[in-house]
C-alpha positions as CSV (number, residue, x, y, z in Angstrom):
1,X,-3.3,-58.7,-95.9
2,X,-2.3,-60.3,-92.6
3,X,-0.7,-63.8,-92.4
4,X,-1.7,-66.1,-89.6
5,X,0.1,-69.3,-88.8
6,X,-2.0,-71.9,-87.1
7,X,-0.5,-75.1,-85.5
8,X,-2.8,-78.0,-84.7
9,X,-1.3,-80.8,-82.7
10,X,0.6,-81.4,-79.4
11,X,3.9,-82.0,-81.2
12,X,4.0,-78.4,-82.4
13,X,3.6,-77.1,-78.9
14,X,6.2,-79.3,-77.2
15,X,8.7,-80.1,-80.0
16,X,10.5,-76.8,-80.1
17,X,13.0,-77.7,-82.9
18,X,10.2,-78.9,-85.2
19,X,8.2,-75.7,-84.6
20,X,11.2,-73.5,-85.3
21,X,12.0,-75.4,-88.5
22,X,8.4,-74.9,-89.8
23,X,8.4,-71.2,-88.9
24,X,11.7,-70.7,-90.8
25,X,10.3,-72.4,-93.9
26,X,7.1,-70.3,-93.8
27,X,9.2,-67.1,-93.4
28,X,11.3,-68.0,-96.4
29,X,8.2,-68.2,-98.7
30,X,5.6,-65.8,-97.4
31,X,4.9,-62.4,-95.9
32,X,5.5,-61.3,-92.3
33,X,3.8,-63.6,-89.9
34,X,1.2,-61.6,-88.0
35,X,0.3,-64.2,-85.4
36,X,1.0,-67.7,-84.2
37,X,-1.8,-69.8,-82.8
38,X,-1.6,-73.2,-81.2
39,X,-4.4,-75.8,-80.7
40,X,-4.1,-79.3,-79.3
41,X,-5.8,-82.1,-81.3
42,X,-9.6,-82.3,-81.0
43,X,-9.9,-78.8,-79.5
44,X,-13.5,-77.9,-80.1
45,X,-12.6,-74.2,-80.4
46,X,-10.8,-74.9,-83.8
47,X,-14.0,-74.7,-85.8
48,X,-15.0,-71.3,-84.4
49,X,-11.4,-70.0,-85.0
50,X,-11.5,-71.2,-88.6
51,X,-15.0,-69.7,-89.2
52,X,-13.8,-66.3,-87.9
53,X,-10.6,-66.3,-90.0
54,X,-12.2,-67.5,-93.2
55,X,-14.8,-64.7,-93.1
56,X,-12.2,-62.0,-92.9
57,X,-9.6,-60.8,-95.3
58,X,-6.6,-62.9,-94.3
59,X,-4.0,-65.4,-95.3
60,X,-3.9,-68.5,-93.2
61,X,-1.4,-71.4,-93.1
62,X,-2.6,-74.4,-91.1
63,X,0.1,-76.8,-90.0
64,X,-1.4,-80.1,-88.8
65,X,-0.5,-83.7,-88.0
66,X,-1.3,-86.6,-90.2
67,X,-4.0,-87.6,-87.8
68,X,-5.8,-84.3,-88.0
69,X,-5.2,-83.5,-91.7
70,X,-8.5,-85.0,-92.9
71,X,-10.4,-83.5,-89.9
72,X,-9.2,-80.0,-90.8
73,X,-10.4,-80.6,-94.4
74,X,-13.8,-81.5,-93.1
75,X,-14.0,-78.3,-90.9
76,X,-13.0,-76.2,-93.9
77,X,-15.6,-77.8,-96.0
78,X,-18.2,-77.1,-93.3
79,X,-17.3,-73.4,-93.2
80,X,-17.1,-73.1,-97.0
81,X,-20.1,-75.3,-97.9
82,X,-17.9,-77.7,-99.8
83,X,-17.1,-81.4,-99.8
84,X,-13.9,-83.5,-99.7
85,X,-12.6,-85.4,-102.6
86,X,-9.6,-87.8,-103.1
87,X,-6.6,-86.2,-104.8
88,X,-3.0,-87.3,-104.7
89,X,-4.0,-89.9,-102.0
90,X,-5.3,-87.0,-99.9
91,X,-8.9,-86.1,-98.8
92,X,-9.1,-82.4,-99.6
93,X,-11.8,-79.8,-100.3
94,X,-13.0,-80.1,-103.9
95,X,-12.5,-76.3,-104.4
96,X,-8.8,-76.5,-103.7
97,X,-7.1,-74.3,-106.3
98,X,-3.7,-75.9,-105.9
99,X,-2.5,-79.1,-104.3
100,X,0.4,-81.5,-104.1
101,X,1.6,-84.1,-101.6
102,X,1.0,-82.9,-98.1
103,X,-0.2,-79.4,-99.1
104,X,-3.3,-77.8,-100.6
105,X,-4.6,-74.2,-101.1
106,X,-8.2,-73.1,-100.7
107,X,-9.4,-69.6,-101.7
108,X,-12.6,-68.5,-100.0
109,X,-14.1,-65.0,-100.4
110,X,-11.2,-62.7,-99.5
111,X,-9.1,-65.4,-97.7
112,X,-6.5,-67.9,-98.8
113,X,-5.8,-71.0,-96.7
114,X,-2.8,-73.3,-97.2
115,X,-3.0,-76.6,-95.2
116,X,0.2,-78.5,-94.6
117,X,0.6,-82.0,-93.2
118,X,3.9,-82.1,-91.2
119,X,5.6,-84.9,-89.3
120,X,8.7,-84.8,-87.2
121,X,12.0,-85.7,-88.9
122,X,10.4,-85.0,-92.4
123,X,10.6,-82.1,-94.8
124,X,7.9,-79.4,-94.7
125,X,5.7,-79.9,-97.8
126,X,5.8,-77.2,-100.5
127,X,4.1,-73.9,-99.3
128,X,1.6,-72.9,-101.9
129,X,0.7,-69.6,-100.4
130,X,3.0,-67.1,-102.0
131,X,4.2,-63.6,-101.1
132,X,3.0,-61.2,-103.7
133,X,4.4,-58.0,-102.0
134,X,7.7,-56.5,-103.2
135,X,9.9,-55.9,-100.2
136,X,13.6,-55.8,-99.2
137,X,15.8,-55.4,-96.2
138,X,19.0,-53.4,-95.5
139,X,21.1,-53.0,-92.4
140,X,22.6,-49.7,-91.1
141,X,25.5,-49.6,-88.7
142,X,26.7,-46.8,-86.3
143,X,23.7,-44.6,-86.9
144,X,21.0,-43.9,-84.4
145,X,17.4,-44.7,-85.2
146,X,16.1,-41.1,-85.2
147,X,18.9,-39.8,-87.6
148,X,18.4,-42.8,-89.9
149,X,14.7,-42.3,-90.1
150,X,15.1,-38.6,-90.8
151,X,17.6,-39.2,-93.6
152,X,15.7,-42.1,-95.2
153,X,12.2,-40.8,-95.0
154,X,12.7,-38.2,-97.7
155,X,14.3,-40.8,-100.0
156,X,11.4,-43.2,-99.3
157,X,8.9,-40.5,-100.2
158,X,10.7,-39.8,-103.5
159,X,10.7,-43.4,-104.6
160,X,7.3,-44.2,-103.1
161,X,8.3,-46.9,-100.6
162,X,7.5,-47.3,-97.0
163,X,10.1,-48.2,-94.4
164,X,10.2,-49.6,-90.9
165,X,13.3,-49.4,-88.8
166,X,14.1,-51.8,-85.9
167,X,17.0,-51.7,-83.4
168,X,18.9,-55.0,-83.4
169,X,21.5,-53.8,-80.9
170,X,23.1,-50.4,-80.2
171,X,24.5,-49.2,-83.5
172,X,22.8,-51.8,-85.7
173,X,19.5,-51.0,-87.4
174,X,17.4,-53.2,-89.6
175,X,15.4,-51.3,-92.3
176,X,12.5,-53.2,-93.9
177,X,11.3,-51.7,-97.2
178,X,8.0,-52.2,-98.9
179,X,7.0,-50.8,-102.3
180,X,3.9,-48.8,-102.8
181,X,1.9,-49.2,-106.0
182,X,4.5,-47.4,-108.2
183,X,7.4,-47.6,-105.8
184,X,11.0,-48.4,-106.8
185,X,12.9,-50.2,-104.1
186,X,16.1,-50.6,-106.0
187,X,16.5,-46.9,-106.6
188,X,15.7,-46.2,-102.9
189,X,18.4,-48.6,-101.8
190,X,20.9,-47.1,-104.3
191,X,20.2,-43.6,-103.1
192,X,20.4,-44.6,-99.5
193,X,23.8,-46.4,-100.1
194,X,25.1,-43.2,-101.7
195,X,24.1,-41.3,-98.6
196,X,25.6,-43.9,-96.2
197,X,28.4,-45.5,-98.2
198,X,30.2,-47.0,-95.1
199,X,27.2,-47.7,-93.0
200,X,24.6,-49.4,-95.2
201,X,24.6,-53.1,-96.3
202,X,22.0,-54.1,-98.7
203,X,21.3,-57.6,-97.6
204,X,18.6,-59.3,-95.6
205,X,20.9,-61.9,-94.1
206,X,24.0,-60.3,-92.7
207,X,25.8,-63.6,-92.0
208,X,25.3,-64.8,-95.6
209,X,26.6,-61.5,-96.8
210,X,29.7,-61.8,-94.6
211,X,30.4,-65.3,-95.8
212,X,30.0,-64.1,-99.4
213,X,32.4,-61.1,-99.0
214,X,35.0,-63.3,-97.2
215,X,34.8,-65.9,-99.9
216,X,35.1,-63.4,-102.7
217,X,38.2,-61.9,-101.1
218,X,39.6,-65.3,-100.2
219,X,39.6,-64.6,-96.5
220,X,39.1,-66.9,-93.5
221,X,37.7,-66.4,-90.1
222,X,37.9,-68.1,-86.7
223,X,36.4,-67.7,-83.2
224,X,37.4,-68.1,-79.6
225,X,34.3,-68.3,-77.4
226,X,33.7,-68.5,-73.7
227,X,30.3,-67.3,-72.3
228,X,28.7,-67.6,-75.7
229,X,29.5,-71.3,-75.7
230,X,29.7,-71.8,-79.5
231,X,26.7,-69.6,-80.4
232,X,28.8,-67.4,-82.6
233,X,30.0,-70.5,-84.4
234,X,26.4,-71.7,-84.8
235,X,25.4,-68.3,-86.3
236,X,27.8,-69.0,-89.2
237,X,27.6,-72.8,-89.5
238,X,23.8,-72.7,-89.9
239,X,24.3,-70.8,-93.1
240,X,25.2,-72.4,-96.4
241,X,28.8,-71.8,-97.5
242,X,30.2,-71.4,-94.0
243,X,32.8,-74.1,-94.7
244,X,34.3,-71.9,-97.4
245,X,35.4,-69.3,-94.8
246,X,35.4,-70.9,-91.4
247,X,38.0,-73.6,-90.7
248,X,36.9,-74.0,-87.1
249,X,36.5,-72.4,-83.7
250,X,37.4,-73.0,-80.0
251,X,35.0,-72.9,-77.1
252,X,37.4,-72.3,-74.2
253,X,35.1,-72.2,-71.1
254,X,37.8,-73.0,-68.6
255,X,40.9,-71.0,-67.8
256,X,43.0,-74.1,-68.4
257,X,41.9,-74.4,-72.0
258,X,42.3,-70.6,-72.6
259,X,45.9,-71.2,-71.6
260,X,46.5,-74.5,-73.4
261,X,44.6,-73.9,-76.6
262,X,44.9,-70.1,-77.0
263,X,48.2,-69.4,-75.2
264,X,46.5,-67.0,-72.9
265,X,49.0,-66.0,-70.2
266,X,48.4,-67.5,-66.8
267,X,49.6,-64.3,-65.2
268,X,47.1,-62.2,-67.1
269,X,44.3,-64.5,-65.9
270,X,45.4,-64.1,-62.3
271,X,45.7,-60.3,-62.6
272,X,42.7,-59.5,-64.7
273,X,40.4,-62.5,-64.6
274,X,38.9,-64.4,-67.5
275,X,36.3,-61.7,-68.1
276,X,38.5,-58.7,-69.1
277,X,39.7,-56.7,-72.0
278,X,43.2,-58.2,-71.7
279,X,42.0,-61.8,-71.9
280,X,39.7,-61.3,-75.0
281,X,42.6,-59.6,-76.7
282,X,44.8,-62.6,-76.0
283,X,42.0,-65.0,-77.0
284,X,41.6,-63.3,-80.4
285,X,45.4,-63.4,-80.9
286,X,45.6,-67.0,-80.0
287,X,42.7,-68.0,-82.2
288,X,44.3,-66.1,-85.2
289,X,47.7,-67.8,-84.5
290,X,46.4,-71.3,-84.1
291,X,44.1,-71.1,-87.2
292,X,46.1,-68.9,-89.5
293,X,42.8,-67.2,-90.4
294,X,42.6,-63.6,-91.5
295,X,40.1,-62.5,-88.8
296,X,39.3,-63.7,-85.4
297,X,36.5,-62.9,-82.9
298,X,36.6,-63.6,-79.2
299,X,34.0,-63.4,-76.4
300,X,34.2,-63.7,-72.7
301,X,31.7,-62.7,-70.1
302,X,29.2,-63.4,-67.4
303,X,25.9,-64.5,-68.9
304,X,24.2,-65.3,-65.6
305,X,22.0,-65.7,-63.8
306,X,24.7,-66.4,-61.3
307,X,28.5,-65.7,-61.3
308,X,28.4,-61.9,-61.1
309,X,30.2,-59.7,-58.6
310,X,30.1,-56.1,-57.5
311,X,32.9,-55.2,-59.9
312,X,31.7,-57.5,-62.7
313,X,27.9,-58.0,-62.5
314,X,25.9,-60.4,-64.6
315,X,25.9,-59.0,-68.2
316,X,29.5,-58.0,-68.1
317,X,30.9,-59.1,-71.5
318,X,34.1,-58.3,-73.4
319,X,34.3,-58.8,-77.1
320,X,37.5,-58.8,-79.3
321,X,38.1,-58.6,-83.0
322,X,41.4,-59.0,-84.8
323,X,42.7,-58.8,-88.3
324,X,46.3,-59.3,-89.5
325,X,47.1,-55.7,-88.7
326,X,44.4,-54.4,-86.3
327,X,42.7,-55.4,-83.1
328,X,39.9,-53.9,-81.1
329,X,38.1,-54.8,-77.8
330,X,34.8,-53.7,-76.4
331,X,33.4,-53.7,-72.9
332,X,29.6,-54.3,-72.8
333,X,27.2,-54.2,-69.9
334,X,24.2,-56.2,-71.2
335,X,20.8,-56.9,-69.7
336,X,18.3,-59.7,-70.0
337,X,18.3,-63.4,-69.2
338,X,21.2,-65.8,-70.0
339,X,20.2,-66.6,-73.5
340,X,19.5,-63.0,-74.5
341,X,22.9,-61.8,-73.1
342,X,24.6,-64.6,-75.2
343,X,22.7,-63.5,-78.3
344,X,23.6,-59.8,-77.8
345,X,27.3,-60.8,-77.3
346,X,27.3,-62.5,-80.6
347,X,25.6,-59.7,-82.4
348,X,28.1,-57.2,-81.1
349,X,31.0,-59.4,-82.2
350,X,29.5,-59.6,-85.7
351,X,29.1,-55.8,-85.8
352,X,32.8,-55.4,-84.7
353,X,33.9,-57.7,-87.5
354,X,32.2,-55.6,-90.1
355,X,33.6,-52.4,-88.6
356,X,37.3,-53.6,-88.6
357,X,37.4,-53.8,-92.4
358,X,34.9,-51.3,-93.8
359,X,36.6,-51.4,-97.2
360,X,35.8,-55.0,-97.7
361,X,32.4,-55.2,-96.1
362,X,30.9,-51.9,-97.3
C-alpha cells in the first residue's frame, strides 16, 4: 500500500529545515514515502485531493498547521460522512480509531489517514500510522550492480524475499529487502554475508554502524576538510554517539590554515596546488598528528560552479584516508551542482574509511 505525505500550510513550503525534520520523523516510523504533496492554506483543491485519496487503497499522513487542523477534520468528516467531536482538547472525527495530543488516525474503507498538527520549533506529535511490512537494508561495497543482482537474486528466491538495489556512488550499493508472505530476511542476509564477507554490511545507517564499530574497538576518527566545508563532520555529528569517536575536525579552506593548522608544506602548495593528491595526503597526516586519532579523512577539491581550470575542472576532488599504518588517496572527477559534488565527496571518503580497515568494519 502506497504512503502519501501531504503538507498543508505555507510554513511547510518555505521552512526547509522544518519540512526536512518532519520527513525524517515520518521515515523513521513508516513505509517508503511514495509522494510528497504541498498545499497552501485555504486551497480549494484540498477537498478534491482528499476525496480521491480516501476512495483509494492508500496510507495518508496529513501534516497541517494549528490554524488548519480543525478545517482538515471537517473536510475528512465531509468525505467520510462523519462529524467532529472534542477529544484531548482537539476537534477530531468521531470515528478516529486512535488519537493523542496533536495526532489522530482515521480508517476509512481501505485507507488509513493520520493527521498531525505541527508547529515550528516543536516536536512532531506521535505518528500513529505504523509500518506493518517486514524489511531491512544492507550495503555492498566494491561490487557492480549487475553482479550483485545476479548473486543475490538466487538467494532472494530461496528465502522468498524481494530486493531492490540502488547505486549510492561508484562501488557502493544499497540493497533494500522486503519479505514475502513466508520470507526469511535474516537467513537471506546471513547467506549473502557468507557470499560477500568483506563487501557486505548489514546495517541501514552506515554512519551509525561506523560509530558503533569504532566505539567497540576503542578507536577515534578526525577529519580535515576543504571543499566539503564541514559536511563530513555533519554526517557524523548528526548521529547519536558521535562524541564517543570524534574528538573534532578542521575545516581548512585557505592555504594559510592548511599550513598553520595541518602542517601542510608551503612548497607543496606552490608546486601542486591545494587540490592535489600530495595535499590531501599531508592534510590527513596533519589531522592525525594534531588529534592523535586512529583514522583521519581529508577532502580537497573544486565544488564549483566557478574556480575550475582546464587542468582541474569543476568536480575535481581528492580524498585521503589514513590509519596509523596505512594511507590512501583517490582522485575523483565528479559531476553535478556544488552541493551534489560536496555530497559525493563525503560519500567517497566514508567508503575509503571502510576499505582501509576491512577486518574491523566487515
